[in-house]
C-alpha positions as CSV (number, residue, x, y, z in Angstrom):
1,X,161.5,69.8,80.5
2,X,158.8,71.2,78.2
3,X,157.4,74.7,78.7
4,X,153.6,74.8,78.4
5,X,152.3,78.1,76.9
6,X,148.8,79.1,76.1
7,X,148.1,79.2,72.4
8,X,148.6,82.5,70.8
9,X,145.4,84.4,70.1
10,X,145.3,85.0,66.4
11,X,141.8,86.4,66.0
12,X,140.9,90.1,66.0
13,X,144.5,91.2,66.3
14,X,143.9,94.3,64.2
15,X,140.7,95.3,66.0
16,X,140.9,98.0,68.7
17,X,138.1,96.7,70.8
18,X,138.6,93.0,70.6
19,X,135.0,91.9,70.4
20,X,133.6,94.2,73.1
21,X,131.7,96.5,70.7
22,X,132.5,99.8,69.2
23,X,130.3,102.0,71.3
24,X,131.2,100.9,74.8
25,X,134.8,101.9,74.4
26,X,136.2,98.4,75.0
27,X,136.0,96.1,78.0
28,X,136.2,98.4,81.0
29,X,134.9,98.2,84.5
30,X,131.6,99.8,85.8
31,X,132.5,103.2,84.4
32,X,131.3,102.0,81.0
33,X,127.8,101.5,82.4
34,X,127.4,104.6,84.4
35,X,128.6,103.4,87.8
36,X,128.0,100.5,90.2
37,X,125.0,100.4,92.5
38,X,123.7,103.8,93.5
39,X,126.5,105.7,91.9
40,X,125.2,108.7,89.9
41,X,121.9,109.0,91.7
42,X,122.6,112.6,92.4
43,X,123.1,113.5,88.8
44,X,122.6,111.3,85.8
45,X,120.5,108.3,87.1
46,X,118.1,110.2,89.3
47,X,114.9,110.0,87.1
48,X,115.1,106.3,86.6
49,X,115.6,105.8,90.3
50,X,112.6,108.0,91.2
51,X,110.4,106.1,88.7
52,X,111.5,102.8,90.3
53,X,110.8,104.1,93.8
54,X,107.3,105.0,92.7
55,X,106.7,101.6,91.2
56,X,108.1,99.9,94.3
57,X,105.7,101.5,96.7
58,X,103.6,99.0,98.7
59,X,101.6,99.0,101.8
60,X,98.6,100.7,103.3
61,X,97.0,103.9,102.1
62,X,95.3,106.2,104.6
63,X,91.6,107.0,104.3
64,X,91.6,109.8,106.8
65,X,88.4,111.6,107.7
66,X,90.2,114.8,108.8
67,X,91.4,115.9,105.4
68,X,91.8,119.5,104.6
69,X,88.5,121.0,103.9
70,X,87.8,123.0,100.7
71,X,87.4,126.6,102.0
72,X,86.7,130.0,100.6
73,X,87.2,133.5,102.0
74,X,84.1,135.6,102.5
75,X,85.8,138.5,100.6
76,X,86.3,136.2,97.5
77,X,82.7,135.2,97.7
78,X,81.5,138.8,97.9
79,X,83.7,139.8,94.9
80,X,82.3,137.0,92.7
81,X,78.6,137.4,93.6
82,X,77.7,138.7,90.2
83,X,79.2,135.7,88.4
84,X,77.4,133.4,90.9
85,X,74.1,135.1,90.2
86,X,74.6,134.9,86.4
87,X,75.5,131.2,86.6
88,X,72.5,130.3,88.8
89,X,74.7,129.2,91.7
90,X,73.2,131.9,93.9
91,X,69.6,133.2,94.1
92,X,68.3,136.7,94.9
93,X,65.5,136.6,97.3
94,X,64.2,140.1,98.0
95,X,67.1,142.1,99.4
96,X,69.2,139.0,100.3
97,X,71.3,136.7,98.1
98,X,71.1,133.0,99.0
99,X,74.2,130.9,98.4
100,X,74.6,127.2,99.2
101,X,78.4,126.6,99.2
102,X,78.0,122.9,99.7
103,X,76.7,122.6,96.2
104,X,79.7,124.5,94.9
105,X,82.1,122.1,96.7
106,X,83.1,124.3,99.6
107,X,82.7,123.1,103.1
108,X,84.2,126.0,105.1
109,X,83.9,129.8,105.0
110,X,86.8,131.9,106.3
111,X,86.7,135.5,107.5
112,X,89.2,137.3,105.3
113,X,87.9,140.1,103.2
114,X,85.1,142.7,103.1
115,X,81.4,141.9,102.8
116,X,79.2,144.5,101.0
117,X,76.2,142.4,100.1
118,X,73.5,141.0,102.3
119,X,74.1,137.2,102.1
120,X,72.4,134.1,103.4
121,X,75.3,131.6,103.4
122,X,74.8,127.8,103.8
123,X,78.0,125.8,104.6
124,X,79.2,123.0,106.8
125,X,81.5,125.2,108.8
126,X,81.6,129.0,109.2
127,X,84.3,130.7,111.2
128,X,83.3,133.2,113.9
129,X,85.0,136.1,112.1
130,X,83.1,135.3,108.8
131,X,79.8,134.9,110.7
132,X,80.4,138.3,112.3
133,X,81.1,140.1,109.0
134,X,78.1,138.5,107.3
135,X,75.8,139.5,110.1
136,X,77.2,143.0,110.1
137,X,76.3,143.4,106.4
138,X,72.8,142.3,107.2
139,X,73.0,138.7,106.2
140,X,72.6,135.3,108.0
141,X,74.7,132.2,108.3
142,X,73.4,128.6,108.2
143,X,75.9,125.9,109.1
144,X,75.5,122.2,109.9
145,X,77.0,122.8,113.4
146,X,74.6,125.6,114.3
147,X,70.8,125.4,114.6
148,X,68.8,126.7,111.6
């Protein structure tokens, strides 16, 4: 009876890596490519995964009408009144200073701060506390919700 054996491999017998490249460290399992599947997401493969998640986003985008309004505190407005007058964003009319915040990109006036100047403020929304402080300093408020 004859014994069948596979032919002896004679190629690359002196090579350490046997044709699998020098950098990879030989033919090994998934450790040579950084892990299988989601392995390494916590550490070394996170950035690539985040980029891929951003690219894979599909679906609807919301066009909500109740987005956060751009707002400014009445104290900030009072502090920067000289800059607004110098830049023609506010106009001095007699003893009052007229400011249209809608032109500046603000839609809401909040009541934090101290008012020292007599202001006529035009905005979409003015909180009751801000309105109270402006009127106490001798100014007026004009909002789209109240009658002018």
